[in-house]
N, C-alpha and C positions, 0 to 999 in steps of 0.2 A: 504494500500500500504506500509505503514511503517512496518507493521507486516511482510509482505513477504520479504522486504529488510533486515530485521534483522533475520528472521527465516531461509531463504535459505542458507546463509553462515554457520550458525550453523549446519544445516543438512549436508551440504557438508563436513564440518570438521569432523563430527561424522562418516560419511560414509568413509572418507579418513582414519581415525584412525582405524576403523574396518577392512578395506581393508589392511592396513599396518600390523595389528596384524595377519590377516589370512595369508598374504604372508610370514611373519616371521615364523609362525608355519609350513607352507608348506615347507619352505626352510630348517628348522631344520629336518623335517621328510625326506626330500630328501637327506640330508647329511647322516642320519642314514642308509637309504636304500643303498646309494652309498658305505658306509663302508662295509655293508653286502655283496654287490656284489663284492667288491674288495677282501674280504676274500674268497668268493667262487671261484673267478677267480684264486687267488693264490693257492688254494687247487687243483683245476683242473690242473693248470700248473705244480704243483709238481707231480701229478699222471701221467701226460703225460710224464714228464721228466724221470720218473722211467721206462718207456718203451723204451727209446732211445737205450739202449743196445740191446734189442730184435730187434728193427728196423734195427740197424746196422748189426746184424748177418744175418737177412733176406736179406738185401741189398747186402751184400757180397756173400751170397749163390746164389742169382739171377744173380749177375754179373758173378760168376763162371760158372753157368749153361749156361748163354748166350754165354760166351766165348767158352765153350766146344762145344755147338751146332753149333756155327759159324765155328769153325775149322772142325767139322765133315762134315757139309754141303759143305765147301770149298773142302775138300778131295774128297767127293763123286762127286762133279761137275768136279773136275780135272780128276778123273777116267773116267767119262762119256765123257769128251772132248777127252781124249786119245783114247778111243774106237771109237768114231766117226771119229777122224782123221785117225785111222788105216783103218776103213771101206772105207773112201773116197779114201785113197791111194790104197786099194785093188780094189775098183771099177774102179779107173782110170787105174790101171795096167791091169785089165780085158778088159777095153775098148781099150787100146793100143794093146793088143794081138789080138783082133778080127778085128782090122782095118787093 
């Protein structure tokens, strides 16, 4: 019994020391991995920022096309409305003549 009471704390201390060393090694590796990931993210961010000018040009072009198409469709719809109003007036005038 005395053997176990002196042996178990020594085993626990050894296991705790090994666990602490393993955790320190894993922590250092994790720091190295995070540094590499940070460099990759910075590289990707730089490459994406190089396309900002292109994206701005595309955005302006699509805005211009949308504005032009909206004005074209508005003009067409106004013309159709005018034609429809003239037809209605013409039909009303014909109805008045026949009455």
